C-alpha positions in Angstrom: 124.9 -25.9 79.1 127.1 -24.8 82.0 128.9 -22.1 83.7 132.7 -21.8 83.3 135.5 -19.9 85.1 139.2 -19.8 84.4 142.1 -18.0 86.1 145.6 -17.7 84.7 148.4 -15.9 86.5 150.2 -13.2 84.7 152.1 -12.2 87.9 149.6 -12.8 90.6 148.3 -15.8 92.5 145.2 -17.8 91.8 143.5 -18.1 95.2 141.2 -21.1 95.8 138.6 -19.0 97.6 138.3 -16.6 94.7 138.0 -19.5 92.3 135.3 -21.0 94.5 133.3 -17.8 94.9 133.4 -17.2 91.1 132.3 -20.7 90.4 129.5 -20.6 92.9 128.1 -17.4 91.4 127.3 -19.4 88.3 125.3 -22.2 90.0 122.2 -21.1 88.1 123.9 -22.1 84.9 124.7 -25.6 86.2 122.8 -26.8 89.3 123.7 -30.4 88.8 127.4 -30.3 89.8 130.1 -27.9 90.8 133.8 -28.6 90.4 137.1 -26.7 90.3 140.7 -27.5 89.7 143.8 -25.6 90.9 147.3 -26.5 89.7 150.0 -27.1 92.5 151.7 -23.8 91.8 148.4 -21.8 92.2 148.9 -20.2 88.8 146.1 -21.8 86.9 142.5 -22.6 88.0 139.4 -23.9 86.2 135.9 -23.9 87.6 132.7 -25.5 86.3 129.0 -25.7 87.2 127.1 -28.4 85.2 123.7 -28.8 83.7 123.7 -32.5 82.9 122.3 -33.0 79.4 124.6 -35.6 77.7 125.9 -38.4 79.9 124.6 -36.8 83.1 126.4 -39.4 85.3 129.8 -39.3 83.6 130.3 -35.9 82.2 132.0 -34.2 85.1 134.4 -31.3 84.3 137.1 -30.1 83.9 137.6 -32.6 81.2 141.2 -34.0 80.6 143.2 -35.8 78.0 144.9 -39.1 78.5 148.0 -37.9 80.4 146.1 -34.9 82.0 148.4 -32.4 80.4 145.4 -30.7 78.8 142.3 -29.6 80.8 139.2 -27.7 79.7 135.9 -26.3 81.0 133.2 -26.3 78.4 129.8 -24.5 78.1 127.5 -25.6 75.4 126.7 -28.5 73.1 128.6 -30.1 70.2 126.4 -31.7 67.7 127.3 -34.6 65.4 129.8 -35.5 68.2 129.4 -39.3 67.7 131.0 -39.1 64.3 133.8 -36.9 65.6 134.4 -39.2 68.5 134.6 -42.3 66.2 137.2 -40.5 64.1 139.3 -39.5 67.1 139.1 -43.0 68.6 140.3 -44.4 65.3 143.3 -42.1 65.6 144.1 -43.6 69.0 142.4 -41.2 71.5 140.9 -42.7 74.6 137.8 -41.3 76.2 136.8 -41.4 79.9 133.1 -40.5 79.4 130.3 -40.3 76.8 130.1 -36.5 77.2 130.4 -34.4 74.0 132.5 -31.9 76.0 135.4 -34.3 76.3 135.9 -34.0 72.5 137.5 -30.6 73.1 140.8 -31.8 74.7 141.3 -34.5 72.1 140.5 -32.3 69.1 143.0 -29.8 70.5 145.6 -32.6 70.8 145.0 -33.4 67.1 144.5 -29.9 65.6 145.7 -27.3 68.1 143.7 -24.1 68.1 142.2 -25.1 64.7 140.1 -27.5 66.7 137.3 -24.9 66.7 136.8 -25.3 63.0 135.7 -28.9 63.6 132.9 -27.9 66.1 129.3 -27.8 65.1 127.2 -26.3 67.8 126.7 -23.6 70.5 129.9 -23.5 72.6 132.4 -21.5 74.6 135.4 -23.1 76.3 138.7 -22.4 78.1 141.5 -24.9 77.8 144.9 -25.1 79.6 147.8 -26.7 77.8 150.4 -27.5 80.6 153.1 -28.6 78.1 153.1 -25.3 76.4 151.9 -23.2 79.4 149.1 -21.7 77.2 145.5 -20.8 78.0 143.2 -21.0 75.0 139.7 -19.5 75.1 137.1 -19.8 72.3 133.6 -18.7 71.5 131.2 -20.2 68.8 130.8 -18.6 65.4 127.8 -16.5 66.3 128.2 -15.7 70.0 125.4 -18.0 71.2 127.4 -18.8 74.4 128.8 -15.9 76.4 132.4 -15.6 77.5 133.8 -12.5 79.2 137.3 -11.8 80.7 139.2 -9.2 82.7 142.3 -8.8 84.9 142.5 -8.4 88.6 145.5 -8.7 91.0 147.8 -10.0 88.2 145.4 -12.7 87.1 143.7 -13.0 83.8 140.1 -14.3 84.5 137.4 -15.7 82.2 133.8 -16.5 83.0 130.4 -17.1 81.5 129.1 -13.9 83.1 130.6 -10.8 84.6 129.1 -11.4 88.0 131.6 -14.3 88.4 134.5 -11.8 87.9 133.0 -9.6 90.5 132.6 -12.5 92.9 136.3 -13.2 92.4 137.2 -9.7 93.6 137.1 -7.5 90.5 135.3 -4.3 91.3 132.1 -3.4 89.3 132.7 0.0 87.6 130.7 1.6 84.9 132.5 1.9 81.5 131.2 5.2 80.4 132.6 4.6 76.9 130.4 1.6 76.5 127.5 3.4 78.1 127.8 6.3 75.6 128.2 3.8 72.8 125.0 2.1 73.8 123.1 5.3 74.5 123.9 6.7 71.1 124.0 3.6 69.0 122.0 0.9 70.8 124.8 -1.3 72.1 128.5 -1.6 72.8 130.8 -2.9 70.1 131.3 -6.6 70.0 134.4 -6.8 72.3 133.1 -4.7 75.2 130.6 -4.9 78.1 129.1 -2.1 80.2 131.7 -2.7 82.9 135.2 -1.2 82.9 137.9 -3.8 82.4 135.4 -6.5 81.5 135.6 -7.4 77.8 133.8 -10.1 75.9 135.5 -12.5 73.6 134.0 -11.7 70.1 132.0 -14.4 68.3 134.0 -16.6 66.0 137.3 -15.9 67.8 140.0 -17.7 69.7 142.1 -16.0 72.4 145.6 -17.4 73.0 147.2 -16.3 76.3 150.7 -16.6 77.6 152.1 -15.4 80.9 152.8 -12.1 79.3 150.3 -11.2 76.6 147.2 -12.3 74.7 146.4 -12.6 71.0 142.9 -12.7 69.4 142.5 -14.8 66.2 139.3 -14.8 64.1 138.4 -18.2 62.7 135.0 -17.5 61.1 132.9 -14.7 59.6 129.8 -14.1 57.5 131.0 -14.1 53.9 128.3 -12.6 51.7 129.1 -12.6 48.0 130.3 -9.6 46.1 127.4 -8.5 43.8 127.1 -11.0 40.9 129.5 -13.6 42.4 126.9 -15.8 44.0 126.8 -19.3 42.7 123.8 -19.7 40.4 121.4 -22.6 41.4 117.8 -23.0 40.6 115.2 -22.0 43.2 114.1 -25.6 43.5 117.7 -26.7 44.2 118.1 -23.9 46.8 114.8 -24.8 48.4 115.6 -28.5 48.6 119.1 -27.9 50.0 117.7 -25.6 52.7 115.0 -28.0 53.7 117.6 -30.8 54.0 120.2 -28.9 56.0 117.6 -27.4 58.3 116.0 -30.7 58.9 119.4 -32.2 59.8 120.1 -29.2 62.2 116.8 -29.8 64.0 117.3 -33.6 64.2 120.8 -33.2 65.7 119.6 -30.9 68.3 117.0 -33.4 69.6 119.9 -35.6 70.9 119.8 -35.5 74.6 119.6 -37.8 77.6 116.8 -35.7 79.0 113.4 -34.5 77.6 113.5 -31.8 74.9 110.7 -29.2 74.3 110.2 -26.2 72.0 109.6 -22.5 72.5 106.7 -21.5 70.2 105.4 -18.2 68.9 103.2 -17.4 65.9 106.1 -16.8 63.6 107.5 -19.0 60.8 110.8 -19.6 62.7 109.7 -21.4 65.9 106.8 -23.0 64.1 109.1 -24.5 61.4 111.4 -25.8 64.2 108.5 -27.5 66.0 107.1 -28.9 62.7 110.5 -30.4 61.8 111.2 -31.6 65.3 107.9 -33.4 65.4 109.1 -35.6 62.5 112.0 -36.9 64.5 111.1 -36.7 68.2 110.8 -40.2 69.8 107.9 -39.0 71.9 105.3 -36.2 71.9 106.9 -32.8 72.2 105.8 -30.0 74.5 105.5 -26.5 73.2 105.6 -23.4 75.5 104.2 -20.1 74.4 104.0 -16.6 75.9 100.5 -15.1 76.0 100.4 -11.4 76.5 97.4 -9.5 77.7 97.5 -7.1 74.8 96.1 -8.1 71.4 98.8 -6.3 69.3 101.5 -8.4 71.0 99.8 -11.7 71.6 100.5 -14.7 69.3 99.1 -17.5 71.4 96.2 -18.3 69.0 98.5 -18.9 66.1 100.9 -20.9 68.3 98.1 -23.1 69.7 97.0 -24.0 66.2 100.6 -24.8 65.2 101.0 -27.0 68.2 97.9 -28.9 67.2 99.2 -29.3 63.7 102.5 -30.8 65.0 100.7 -33.0 67.6 102.5 -31.2 70.4 101.3 -30.6 74.0 100.6 -26.9 74.2 101.3 -24.8 77.3 100.6 -21.1 77.2 102.4 -18.9 79.8 100.3 -15.9 80.6 102.2 -12.7 81.1 100.8 -9.4 82.4 102.4 -6.1 83.2 102.2 -6.9 86.9 104.3 -10.0 86.2 106.8 -8.1 84.2 107.2 -5.5 86.9 107.7 -8.1 89.6 110.5 -9.8 87.6 112.1 -6.9 85.8 115.0 -6.4 88.3 115.7 -10.2 88.5 115.9 -10.5 84.8 118.1 -7.5 84.5 120.6 -9.1 87.0 121.1 -12.0 84.7 121.1 -9.8 81.6 124.0 -7.6 82.8 123.0 -5.0 80.3 120.2 -2.4 79.8 116.9 -3.6 78.4 115.0 -1.5 75.9 111.9 -3.6 76.1 110.3 -6.0 78.6 110.5 -8.9 76.1 113.6 -10.2 78.0 111.6 -10.3 81.2 108.9 -12.3 79.5 111.5 -14.7 78.2 112.8 -15.0 81.8 109.3 -16.0 82.9 108.9 -18.4 80.0 112.2 -20.2 80.9 111.2 -20.4 84.5 107.9 -22.1 83.5 109.8 -24.6 81.4 112.2 -25.4 84.3 109.2 -25.8 86.7 107.8 -28.3 84.2 110.9 -30.4 84.5 112.4 -29.5 81.1 116.1 -28.8 80.7 116.4 -28.4 76.9 114.4 -26.3 74.4 114.6 -25.7 70.7 114.2 -22.0 69.7 113.8 -20.0 66.5 116.4 -17.3 67.2 118.7 -16.5 64.3 116.2 -17.0 61.4 115.4 -13.3 61.0 119.1 -12.6 60.8 120.0 -15.3 58.3 116.9 -15.0 56.1 116.2 -11.2 56.2 113.1 -11.5 58.3 112.9 -8.0 59.9 110.8 -5.2 58.3 113.9 -3.0 58.3 115.5 -5.3 55.7 112.4 -4.8 53.4 112.9 -1.0 53.8 116.6 -1.4 52.9 115.6 -3.2 49.7 113.1 -0.5 48.8 115.8 2.2 49.4 118.2 0.4 47.1 115.8 -0.6 44.4 115.8 1.3 41.1 112.1 2.5 41.4 111.0 6.1 41.2 111.0 8.2 44.3 107.2 8.4 44.5 106.7 4.6 44.3 109.5 4.0 46.8 108.1 6.6 49.2 104.6 5.0 49.1 106.0 1.6 49.7 108.1 2.7 52.7 105.1 4.6 54.2 102.9 1.5 53.9 105.6 -0.6 55.5 105.9 1.8 58.4 102.2 1.8 59.0 102.1 -2.0 59.0 104.9 -2.1 61.6 103.7 0.5 64.1 104.9 -1.6 67.1 108.5 -1.4 65.7 108.5 2.4 65.7 111.6 3.8 67.3 113.2 0.3 67.7 113.4 -1.4 64.3 112.0 1.5 62.2 113.1 5.1 62.4 111.1 7.6 64.4 111.8 11.3 64.0 115.1 13.1 64.2 118.3 11.0 64.6 122.0 11.3 65.2 124.3 11.4 62.2 124.8 8.2 60.3 127.4 9.7 58.0 130.2 7.4 59.1 128.2 4.3 58.1 127.2 5.9 54.8 130.9 6.6 54.1 131.9 3.0 55.0 129.2 1.4 52.9 129.5 3.6 49.8 126.5 5.9 50.5 124.1 3.5 52.1 122.9 3.5 55.8 120.8 0.5 56.9 117.3 1.2 58.2 118.1 -0.4 61.6 121.1 2.0 62.1 118.8 4.9 61.3 116.2 3.6 63.8 118.8 3.2 66.5 120.1 6.7 65.7 116.6 8.1 66.3 116.5 6.4 69.7 120.0 7.6 70.4 118.9 11.2 69.7 116.1 10.9 72.3 118.5 9.6 74.9 121.2 12.2 74.0 118.7 14.9 75.0 118.4 13.4 78.5 122.1 13.2 79.3 123.7 15.2 82.1 125.3 18.3 80.7 128.9 17.1 81.1 128.1 14.0 79.0 125.8 15.8 76.6 128.8 18.0 75.6 130.6 14.9 74.3 127.8 14.2 71.9 128.6 17.1 69.6 132.2 15.8 69.1 131.6 12.1 69.3 130.7 9.7 66.5 129.8 6.3 68.0 129.1 4.9 64.5 132.7 5.7 63.5 133.9 3.7 66.5 131.6 0.9 65.4 132.6 0.6 61.8 136.3 1.2 62.6 136.3 -2.2 64.2 135.0 -4.0 61.1 136.8 -5.1 58.0 134.8 -3.0 55.7 136.9 -3.5 52.6 137.0 -7.3 53.1 133.5 -8.0 54.3 131.2 -5.1 53.2 132.4 -3.3 50.1 130.7 -4.5 46.9 128.0 -6.3 48.8 124.3 -5.8 48.2 122.9 -3.2 50.7 120.6 -5.8 52.3 123.6 -8.1 52.8 125.5 -5.1 54.3 122.7 -4.4 56.7 122.5 -8.1 57.7 126.2 -8.3 58.3 126.3 -5.2 60.6 123.3 -6.4 62.6 124.8 -9.9 62.9 128.1 -8.5 64.3 126.4 -6.3 66.9 122.7 -6.8 67.8 122.6 -10.5 67.2 125.4 -11.5 69.7 125.0 -8.6 72.1 121.2 -8.6 72.5 119.2 -11.3 70.6 121.4 -14.2 71.7 122.2 -12.7 75.1 119.3 -11.1 76.8 116.7 -12.8 74.6 118.5 -16.1 74.7 121.2 -17.6 76.8 121.0 -15.2 79.8 117.2 -15.6 80.3 117.3 -19.3 79.7 120.3 -20.1 81.9 118.9 -17.9 84.7 116.6 -21.0 85.2 119.1 -23.7 84.1 117.4 -24.2 80.7 119.5 -25.0 77.6 118.5 -23.3 74.4 119.4 -24.9 71.1 119.2 -22.9 67.9 118.9 -24.9 64.6 118.9 -21.7 62.5 122.4 -20.9 63.7 123.8 -24.3 62.7 126.8 -23.0 60.7 125.9 -25.2 57.7 122.4 -23.6 57.6 124.0 -20.1 57.9 126.6 -20.7 55.2 123.9 -21.8 52.9 121.9 -18.7 53.7 124.8 -16.4 52.9 124.9 -17.7 49.4 121.2 -17.1 48.6 120.4 -14.3 46.1 118.4 -11.4 47.6 115.2 -12.3 45.8 115.2 -15.6 47.6 115.3 -13.8 50.9 112.8 -11.1 50.1 110.4 -11.3 47.2 108.0 -8.4 46.8 106.4 -7.9 50.2 107.3 -11.4 51.4 110.3 -11.7 53.8 112.1 -15.0 54.4 110.6 -16.2 51.1 112.7 -19.3 50.5 112.5 -20.4 54.2 108.7 -20.2 53.9 108.7 -22.4 50.8 111.2 -24.9 52.3 109.2 -25.3 55.5 105.6 -24.9 54.1 104.9 -28.7 54.5 105.3 -28.5 58.3 103.6 -25.3 59.3 100.0 -24.1 59.2 98.7 -22.0 56.3 98.2 -19.0 58.6 101.8 -19.1 59.7 103.1 -19.6 56.2 101.3 -16.5 55.0 101.9 -14.2 58.1 104.2 -11.3 57.9 107.0 -10.9 60.4 105.9 -9.6 63.8 108.8 -8.8 66.1 108.9 -10.4 69.5 108.1 -7.4 71.8 106.3 -7.0 75.1 103.6 -4.3 75.5 105.3 -1.0 76.3 105.2 0.4 79.8 104.3 3.8 78.4 101.2 2.6 76.5 98.7 3.3 79.3 98.1 5.6 82.2 98.1 2.9 84.9 99.8 -0.4 85.6 102.5 -1.8 87.8 105.2 -1.7 85.2 104.4 2.0 84.5 104.5 2.6 88.3 108.0 0.9 88.5 109.2 3.2 85.7 107.8 6.4 87.2 108.7 5.6 90.8 112.3 4.8 89.9 113.0 7.6 87.5 111.4 10.2 89.8 113.4 8.9 92.8 116.9 8.8 94.3 118.1 5.9 92.1 118.1 8.2 89.0 119.9 10.9 90.9 122.6 8.4 92.0 123.2 7.2 88.4 125.8 9.3 86.8 124.5 9.5 83.2 121.1 11.2 82.9 119.8 14.6 84.1 116.9 14.0 86.4 115.0 17.2 85.5 115.0 16.3 81.8 113.9 12.8 82.5 111.1 13.9 84.8 110.0 16.5 82.2 109.7 13.7 79.6 107.7 11.6 82.0 105.4 14.5 82.7 104.8 15.0 79.0 103.7 11.4 78.3 99.9 11.8 79.0 99.6 14.4 76.2 101.4 12.3 73.6 99.7 9.9 71.2 100.1 6.1 71.5 102.6 5.8 68.7 104.9 8.4 70.2 104.7 6.8 73.6 105.6 3.5 72.0 108.7 5.1 70.5 109.7 6.6 73.8 109.3 3.3 75.7 112.7 2.0 74.7 114.8 5.0 75.8 112.9 5.1 79.1 113.4 1.4 79.8 117.1 1.8 79.1 117.3 4.6 81.7 115.3 2.4 84.2 117.8 -0.4 83.6 120.8 1.7 84.3 119.3 2.8 87.6 118.6 -0.7 88.7 121.9 -2.1 87.6 123.6 0.7 89.6 122.0 -0.8 92.7 122.2 -4.5 91.8 125.9 -4.6 91.2 126.9 -2.0 93.8 128.6 0.2 91.1 130.4 2.9 92.9 132.6 4.4 90.2 132.7 5.2 86.5 135.5 5.2 84.0 135.0 8.2 81.8 135.4 8.2 78.0 139.0 8.9 76.9 139.6 11.8 74.6 141.1 9.4 72.0 137.6 8.1 71.4 135.9 11.5 70.9 136.4 11.5 67.1 137.5 8.9 64.7 
């Protein structure tokens, strides 16, 4: 894992000092080496900070082809690279190192932009082809590795994080359109950030840039079957196929020239990864677990037992509200987006502990809930779409909601919500539970907006903007409602939140590389072909995954229902340093300086908290943490302006 920067003139000059500042701002992503290259005409520049994992001594970047006409900077890992390398060598390609990243320039020589289809792993890269004077940027299928871009002074700039663009001279300006989208929906659409003029390359896309224009090309997407078209295999065949491909994905991700560890919770996902990894690891693995000081959120006992089952060395990392308060602003700086729960801060602390233990690589369980329908909202979707009578369906949904009280207002609906009519129209009458849940959170935030922004809510439909950017007829129509819900989540929340502020951003803040076996594209493509009853069976989510990994997990983990990874809410008690941070910030000058929320309304909500029950406070924690985040981001990034929403986006 690394930090990458690229600059490509479209009328301006690439200045070496700007390239250097941008690259240095990403030192946390690659503390082992820093290099940059500028062409003689000052029209192309590439920068790289390196975390040495494969071939630490010889893998310096930018990587080049044989005649140095193609250069690339690469962030991430390519798995199964030895096989690809042997094939390329047989075709006459000559390699300068043993690094997996060098494959990119030779694959491009062989296949052009279709080289991305040959990559298996978590990767983002920018490549310059001098013979064609083209810049090529690409991001992996799921958006595991970040890549943002913008323009400043006639130069098209790419970087792993927006802060590198700011270091190069681009001003930090709020994009109110994205802020409104996030406020009302839960996050920006997949090609935007919260900063004006800073876009993100969508997952599964390639961007091809000339000196005059750019073109985006999608090369991969989730292809769920039209109802009834899924290939019919026996459950035994599906279970054995899943066990085989997941075992291979874990085994490939153990390849490194440095020690590899595992993040471990009490869930089936990370426990399965640890159990499979223990089969192949050449030495005893280390397992690191977050231990919260709140019983409803702590999974350390289950994790400890799983570590013992796998023969792993177990290391709990204790996290208290005082710790979260101390690190909240630092974690937010690396996140570059608002946080609706302190779980990201806890992940920030976990990654720091791993780094301090001398570990550079960890295997994680992210992506499993998305691929195997693990969240409780998918079970509710299935209940809503089932042909049962209304009374039975209502009782089932009520029981599910009671069992998932910690998800209230985040993954499960809570109270009144904004309209979800646009999604219902796009999906033929169905609105996913998670969309309804986000709409209830959006309704709470909408009531706290400044009057000039609140007036936009009545004539704005953020969900229409969201679905307008999707190929509904090609990817959604005719699919099972659960598959529709999974697709929408995986095109928005997965890359923009789960893989970002719960994944790469918090890990790379401390120079730790996360590897995600569940998002190996062969695992994913198998999961998309599974019938719904092999994802959810009765009250059991991730049914087939449980059966496929049962031999390597404890019985308690095998039988346990999904518990979302959340930190205890700041609003749960009447004391505590995280609560103090929330109240002190939202009652002070920072909120008044932030251009989105009306201070009197926010303070009135804070004043009302002591009289509310615990569940209501829990549901309000997310909106309040978002507002806190905006205040702190305003100060961190020195944001002095805002680009207001255009009238063309008011209604779609």
